[in-house]
C-alpha positions as CSV (number, residue, x, y, z in Angstrom):
1,M,-95.0,22.4,64.1
2,N,-95.5,19.7,61.3
3,I,-92.3,19.3,59.3
4,L,-91.7,17.3,56.2
5,I,-88.0,16.4,54.9
6,L,-87.7,15.1,51.2
7,G,-85.2,12.4,50.7
8,A,-84.1,8.8,51.0
9,G,-80.5,8.9,52.3
10,G,-78.1,9.5,55.2
11,R,-78.2,12.8,54.9
12,E,-82.0,12.9,55.3
13,H,-81.4,10.5,58.5
14,A,-79.3,13.0,60.1
15,L,-81.4,16.0,59.5
16,A,-84.6,13.8,60.9
17,W,-82.5,13.0,64.0
18,A,-81.5,16.3,64.6
19,V,-85.0,18.1,64.1
20,L,-86.6,15.7,66.1
21,Q,-84.4,17.1,69.0
22,N,-86.0,20.3,68.8
23,P,-88.9,20.8,70.9
24,K,-90.7,22.6,67.9
25,C,-91.3,19.8,66.2
26,D,-94.5,18.1,66.9
27,R,-94.6,15.6,64.2
28,L,-92.0,14.6,61.2
29,V,-92.7,12.9,58.1
30,V,-90.0,12.0,55.5
31,A,-90.8,11.1,52.2
32,P,-89.8,8.7,51.3
33,G,-87.3,7.7,53.9
34,N,-86.0,4.5,54.9
35,A,-85.7,1.7,57.5
36,G,-83.4,3.8,59.8
37,I,-85.8,6.7,59.3
38,D,-89.1,4.9,59.6
39,A,-87.6,3.9,62.9
40,I,-87.8,7.1,64.5
41,A,-90.3,9.2,61.9
42,E,-93.5,8.9,60.0
43,C,-92.0,7.6,56.3
44,A,-94.4,8.4,53.3
45,A,-94.7,7.5,49.8
46,L,-94.2,10.5,47.7
47,D,-92.7,11.5,44.3
48,I,-90.4,14.1,45.4
49,E,-89.3,15.5,42.3
50,D,-92.8,15.9,41.2
51,P,-93.5,19.6,42.5
52,E,-97.9,19.2,42.2
53,A,-97.3,16.0,44.2
54,V,-95.4,17.4,47.1
55,V,-97.5,20.6,47.3
56,G,-100.7,18.5,47.3
57,F,-99.3,16.1,50.3
58,A,-98.2,19.3,52.1
59,V,-101.4,20.8,52.3
60,E,-103.8,17.6,53.0
61,E,-100.9,16.5,56.0
62,S,-101.2,20.4,57.2
63,I,-97.3,20.7,56.8
64,D,-95.7,23.9,58.2
65,F,-92.3,23.6,56.9
66,V,-90.3,21.4,54.3
67,I,-86.8,20.4,54.2
68,I,-85.5,19.9,50.8
69,G,-82.8,17.4,51.2
70,P,-81.1,16.0,47.6
71,E,-80.7,18.4,44.9
72,A,-83.0,16.8,42.1
73,P,-86.2,18.4,43.9
74,L,-84.5,21.7,44.0
75,A,-83.8,21.5,40.2
76,A,-87.3,20.5,39.6
77,G,-88.7,23.3,40.7
78,V,-90.2,21.9,44.3
79,S,-89.1,25.1,46.5
80,D,-90.7,27.0,44.1
81,A,-94.1,25.2,43.9
82,L,-94.1,25.2,47.9
83,T,-93.4,28.8,47.8
84,A,-96.2,29.7,45.6
85,A,-98.5,27.9,48.0
86,G,-97.4,29.7,50.7
87,I,-95.9,26.9,52.4
88,L,-92.9,27.6,54.1
89,V,-89.7,25.8,52.6
90,F,-86.1,25.5,53.4
91,G,-83.9,24.8,49.8
92,P,-83.6,27.5,47.1
93,S,-85.3,28.1,44.1
94,A,-84.7,26.0,41.1
95,E,-83.1,29.3,39.3
96,A,-80.7,29.5,42.3
97,A,-80.1,26.0,42.2
98,R,-78.5,26.4,39.1
99,L,-75.2,26.8,41.2
100,E,-75.1,23.1,41.2
101,A,-77.0,22.3,38.5
102,S,-75.0,23.7,36.3
103,K,-71.2,23.9,36.5
104,G,-71.1,26.3,33.8
105,F,-73.8,28.9,35.5
106,T,-71.4,28.9,38.4
107,K,-68.2,29.7,36.7
108,E,-70.0,32.8,34.8
109,I,-71.3,34.0,38.5
110,C,-67.5,33.4,39.8
111,D,-66.2,35.3,36.7
112,A,-68.9,38.2,37.4
113,C,-68.1,38.6,41.0
114,G,-64.2,37.6,41.1
115,A,-64.3,34.7,43.2
116,P,-61.2,32.8,42.8
117,T,-61.2,29.1,40.9
118,A,-60.0,27.4,38.1
119,A,-59.6,28.6,34.7
120,W,-62.3,26.7,32.6
121,A,-63.8,26.9,29.3
122,R,-67.5,25.4,28.2
123,F,-68.2,22.9,25.1
124,R,-70.8,21.3,23.3
125,D,-68.8,20.0,20.3
126,A,-66.4,17.1,20.9
127,Q,-63.7,17.9,18.5
128,A,-63.4,21.8,20.1
129,A,-63.3,20.1,23.5
130,R,-60.6,17.8,22.5
131,A,-58.8,20.4,20.7
132,Y,-58.9,22.5,24.0
133,V,-57.6,20.0,26.1
134,A,-54.4,19.3,23.5
135,A,-53.6,22.7,23.8
136,H,-53.8,22.6,27.6
137,G,-52.6,19.3,28.6
138,A,-52.8,17.1,31.6
139,P,-53.9,16.8,34.4
140,I,-57.1,18.5,33.8
141,V,-60.6,17.9,34.6
142,V,-63.4,17.3,32.8
143,K,-67.1,17.6,33.9
144,A,-70.4,17.0,32.9
145,D,-72.5,20.5,33.4
146,G,-75.4,19.4,34.7
147,L,-76.3,16.8,37.8
148,A,-74.9,13.7,37.4
149,A,-75.5,12.2,41.0
150,G,-71.7,12.9,42.2
151,K,-70.2,10.8,39.2
152,G,-70.1,13.4,36.3
153,V,-66.2,14.4,37.3
154,V,-63.1,12.8,36.0
155,V,-59.5,14.0,36.7
156,A,-58.0,13.2,33.7
157,E,-54.1,12.2,34.4
158,T,-53.5,12.0,30.6
159,V,-54.7,13.8,27.6
160,Q,-56.3,10.1,26.2
161,Q,-58.3,10.0,29.5
162,A,-59.7,13.4,29.2
163,H,-60.8,12.7,25.5
164,A,-62.3,9.7,26.4
165,A,-64.0,11.5,29.4
166,I,-65.5,14.3,26.7
167,D,-66.6,11.2,24.7
168,D,-68.3,9.8,27.4
169,I,-69.9,13.0,28.6
170,L,-71.1,14.5,25.4
171,G,-72.2,11.1,23.9
172,G,-74.4,10.5,26.5
173,A,-73.3,8.5,29.5
174,F,-74.9,10.9,31.8
175,G,-78.2,11.8,30.0
176,A,-79.1,15.6,30.1
177,A,-76.6,16.5,32.2
178,G,-74.1,15.8,29.9
179,A,-75.4,18.3,27.1
180,E,-72.4,20.7,27.7
181,V,-68.6,19.9,28.8
182,V,-66.9,21.8,31.4
183,I,-63.5,21.6,31.3
184,E,-61.2,23.1,34.2
185,D,-57.6,23.5,35.1
186,F,-56.1,20.9,37.8
187,M,-55.9,22.5,41.2
188,T,-53.5,21.3,43.4
189,G,-54.0,21.4,47.6
190,Q,-56.1,19.9,50.0
191,E,-60.0,19.9,49.3
192,A,-62.3,20.6,52.3
193,S,-66.2,21.5,52.7
194,F,-67.2,25.1,53.9
195,F,-71.1,25.4,54.7
196,V,-72.9,28.4,55.1
197,L,-76.6,29.2,55.4
198,S,-77.8,32.5,52.9
199,D,-81.5,34.0,53.6
200,G,-80.5,36.2,50.0
201,Q,-79.1,38.9,52.4
202,T,-77.3,37.3,55.2
203,V,-74.7,34.8,54.9
204,L,-73.8,32.6,58.5
205,P,-71.4,30.0,58.5
206,I,-72.8,26.6,60.0
207,G,-69.5,24.6,60.0
208,T,-66.7,22.9,57.8
209,A,-66.0,19.2,56.8
210,Q,-64.1,16.9,55.1
211,D,-64.7,13.8,53.1
212,H,-63.1,11.0,51.4
213,K,-64.4,10.4,48.1
214,R,-62.5,7.6,46.6
215,I,-63.1,4.2,47.1
216,G,-59.8,3.0,48.1
217,E,-57.6,3.5,51.2
218,G,-55.2,6.1,51.1
219,D,-57.8,8.4,48.9
220,T,-57.0,5.7,45.7
221,G,-59.4,4.3,43.0
222,P,-62.4,5.5,41.7
223,N,-64.6,8.6,42.8
224,T,-67.8,7.7,44.9
225,G,-70.5,9.8,46.7
226,G,-68.1,10.1,49.7
227,M,-67.0,7.1,51.9
228,G,-66.5,9.2,55.2
229,A,-66.2,12.6,56.5
230,Y,-65.0,14.7,59.5
231,S,-66.0,17.8,61.2
232,P,-64.2,20.5,62.0
233,A,-61.7,20.3,58.9
234,P,-58.0,21.1,60.4
235,I,-57.0,22.6,56.4
236,L,-60.2,25.2,56.7
237,S,-59.0,27.1,59.9
238,D,-60.7,30.3,60.9
239,T,-58.5,32.3,58.7
240,V,-59.0,30.4,55.6
241,A,-62.7,30.1,56.3
242,E,-63.0,33.8,56.8
243,L,-61.3,34.1,53.4
244,A,-63.7,31.8,51.7
245,L,-66.4,33.8,53.0
246,E,-65.1,37.4,52.1
247,R,-63.9,36.3,48.6
248,I,-66.0,33.9,47.4
249,V,-69.2,33.1,49.2
250,K,-70.4,36.4,49.8
251,P,-69.6,38.0,46.4
252,T,-71.4,35.0,45.2
253,V,-74.4,35.8,46.8
254,A,-74.7,39.3,46.4
255,E,-74.1,38.8,42.4
256,M,-77.0,36.1,42.5
257,A,-79.0,39.0,44.6
258,R,-77.9,41.6,41.8
259,R,-79.3,39.2,38.8
260,G,-82.8,39.0,41.0
261,I,-82.0,35.4,42.2
262,P,-81.5,35.2,45.6
263,Y,-80.2,32.5,47.2
264,R,-82.1,31.0,50.0
265,G,-80.8,27.7,51.3
266,V,-77.9,26.0,52.6
267,L,-74.7,26.6,50.4
268,Y,-72.2,24.2,50.3
269,A,-68.9,25.7,49.0
270,G,-66.3,22.5,48.0
271,L,-62.7,24.5,48.2
272,M,-59.3,23.8,47.3
273,I,-57.0,25.3,49.8
274,E,-53.2,25.7,48.7
275,N,-51.0,27.8,50.9
276,G,-53.7,29.0,52.9
277,Q,-55.6,30.7,50.1
278,P,-59.1,29.2,49.1
279,R,-60.4,28.9,45.5
280,L,-63.7,27.5,44.6
281,V,-63.9,23.9,43.3
282,E,-68.1,23.8,43.1
283,Y,-71.2,24.8,44.8
284,N,-74.0,22.5,46.1
285,A,-77.4,23.9,46.9
286,R,-78.3,21.3,49.7
287,F,-76.1,19.9,52.5
288,G,-73.6,17.3,51.8
289,D,-73.5,13.2,51.9
290,P,-71.9,12.3,54.1
291,E,-70.8,15.7,55.7
292,T,-74.3,16.5,57.0
293,Q,-73.9,13.3,59.2
294,V,-71.0,15.0,61.0
295,L,-72.7,18.3,60.9
296,M,-75.7,17.3,62.3
297,M,-74.1,15.4,65.1
298,R,-72.2,18.6,66.3
299,L,-75.4,20.9,65.9
300,G,-78.0,18.7,67.3
301,G,-81.6,20.4,67.6
302,Q,-80.4,24.0,67.0
303,A,-80.4,23.2,63.1
304,L,-84.4,23.3,63.0
305,D,-83.9,26.9,64.5
306,L,-81.1,28.0,62.0
307,M,-83.1,26.4,58.9
308,L,-86.4,27.9,60.0
309,A,-84.7,31.2,60.5
310,C,-82.8,31.0,57.2
311,A,-86.2,30.2,55.6
312,E,-87.9,33.2,57.2
313,G,-85.6,35.9,56.7
314,R,-84.2,36.2,60.0
315,L,-80.5,34.8,59.7
316,A,-79.0,38.4,61.2
317,E,-80.2,37.6,64.7
318,M,-79.1,33.9,64.7
319,Q,-75.6,32.3,66.0
320,V,-74.4,28.8,65.6
321,I,-73.3,27.7,69.1
322,W,-70.7,25.0,68.8
323,A,-69.8,22.2,71.5
324,N,-65.7,22.4,71.2
325,D,-65.5,18.8,69.7
326,H,-65.4,16.6,66.5
327,A,-67.1,14.4,64.8
328,M,-66.5,11.5,62.0
329,T,-68.6,9.2,60.1
330,V,-67.4,6.2,58.0
331,V,-69.8,5.0,55.3
332,M,-70.1,1.2,54.6
333,A,-70.8,0.2,50.9
334,A,-72.4,-2.5,49.3
335,R,-69.7,-4.7,47.8
336,G,-68.8,-3.5,44.1
337,Y,-69.5,0.1,45.0
338,P,-69.3,2.4,43.1
339,G,-69.3,0.0,40.3
340,A,-72.4,-2.7,40.0
341,Y,-73.5,-4.3,43.5
342,A,-76.3,-6.4,44.6
343,K,-79.0,-5.9,46.8
344,G,-80.9,-7.8,49.7
345,S,-78.0,-8.6,51.7
346,V,-78.9,-9.0,55.5
347,I,-77.4,-6.3,57.9
348,A,-77.4,-7.7,61.9
349,G,-76.0,-6.2,65.0
350,L,-77.5,-2.6,64.6
351,D,-79.9,-3.3,67.5
352,Q,-77.0,-4.0,69.7
353,L,-75.2,-0.6,69.5
354,A,-75.5,2.5,70.9
355,E,-77.7,5.3,69.9
356,D,-77.3,8.9,71.6
357,S,-75.9,11.9,71.1
358,H,-72.5,10.4,70.8
359,H,-73.2,7.3,68.7
360,M,-75.6,7.1,65.7
361,V,-75.6,4.7,62.5
362,F,-77.5,6.9,60.0
363,H,-79.2,4.7,57.6
364,A,-78.3,5.7,53.5
365,G,-79.5,2.7,51.5
366,T,-81.7,0.2,53.4
367,R,-85.0,-1.4,53.6
368,A,-87.0,-3.4,56.7
369,E,-88.2,-7.1,55.4
370,G,-89.1,-9.9,57.3
371,G,-88.1,-8.4,60.6
372,T,-84.8,-8.0,59.1
373,I,-82.7,-4.9,57.8
374,R,-81.4,-5.3,54.2
375,A,-78.8,-3.4,52.1
376,D,-80.9,-1.7,49.2
377,G,-78.3,1.0,47.7
378,G,-74.3,1.4,47.2
379,R,-73.7,3.4,50.3
380,V,-75.8,1.7,52.6
381,L,-74.9,2.8,56.3
382,N,-73.4,6.1,58.1
383,V,-71.3,5.2,61.3
384,T,-70.9,8.2,62.9
385,A,-69.5,9.2,66.1
386,R,-68.3,12.3,68.4
387,G,-65.4,12.8,70.6
388,A,-63.5,15.1,72.5
389,T,-60.7,14.7,69.5
390,L,-60.8,13.7,66.4
391,A,-58.9,10.4,67.5
392,E,-61.6,9.5,69.5
393,A,-64.1,10.3,67.5
394,R,-62.4,7.8,64.9
395,A,-62.3,5.2,67.8
396,R,-65.8,5.3,68.5
397,A,-66.7,5.3,64.8
398,Y,-64.6,2.2,64.0
399,G,-65.6,0.3,67.3
400,M,-69.2,0.6,66.1
401,V,-68.1,-0.7,62.6
402,E,-66.7,-3.6,64.2
403,G,-70.3,-4.4,65.9
404,I,-71.8,-4.7,62.6
405,D,-72.3,-8.0,61.3
406,W,-72.6,-7.3,57.6
407,P,-70.2,-9.8,55.5
408,D,-71.2,-8.3,52.2
409,G,-70.5,-4.5,53.6
410,V,-67.1,-2.7,52.5
411,Y,-65.4,0.2,54.3
412,R,-62.3,2.3,54.4
413,R,-60.2,1.7,57.5
414,D,-58.4,5.2,57.0
415,I,-60.9,7.9,57.4
416,G,-59.7,11.1,58.8
417,W,-55.9,10.0,57.7
418,R,-54.7,13.3,56.6
419,A,-55.8,15.2,59.9
420,L,-54.5,12.3,61.8
């Protein structure tokens, strides 16, 4: 079959790598892709947030199945347009994707189905929001309601920081995503990621992961899109995962169906776990990044079968087959990220590294120029490895990092420290 993946990051490189291992894939196109993806698949220039353009491309190129990577095309209604055109698609409708696109909507769903999460309130008026914070104190969490590329969340340690975050969000720092602000109680515990597929009725867990959001070692400094991840997440034991499935995820999917908004696609639950009890931090309506990189390393070619079954409503007949191993990815970022950073620096040594089922460098923000690979984003490379133990996966990943010659690249040296 002919398959189209939408996206340009490390997540999409990992998805492409896994899909290509499945014999069902005859032709793979990734739009727009990056330098790493271009080495294994066709890349196409396409505005992936334009539903009409995506449908037109899919029809013209005889695409049988579309996999949507990032959240923006989902919110733009690309999945809806493909479905209306009769093209099989992996990714929820725009209405269902509000589980990620609106934090307030998610909280309403949780309240309706009894899913445990932090107490919350929503505001459009800054003065009212500041009064709420003053009454509740700090630490407290302030979020832009809409999509802000993972950067619209402030964990305020003081009332003053919370007030500043409110002013930033409602003052336009995140554009339309900040039309409303959601304020939540601060939850303590360890955060982990739980990934399930849903075809609107059946829910199938497909893995756990834990990532490192902060730029600095020891989980310090500003939040980023993610500086590394590993799978499975030890904190998300089978018992905790079952609790999350029964108390949070299944009730959510049932409530969405009850409202006439069946959720079809991957649902990524960010959980806070304390004393063996999970509570929902947030939902994402797509695979995480960099969590996808470790999940795909462990899933391999069966990932395509699972996504197809999800899109076709056949999840009840599927089973996930896991190797009893571990995977870790280390993000190499441009110096200065998540603040201002320069593009264009040359990355050498990649062609000397192994690329197999236990070692992969997934490109996130790269471009090819004059026979060289150059940095073209904030998070640039995802250096990923598998091992029989997490320690072995870690040693392999960092061994690969040492083989990359990129003076302008930075990375954390402690990925996995909580588990190890």
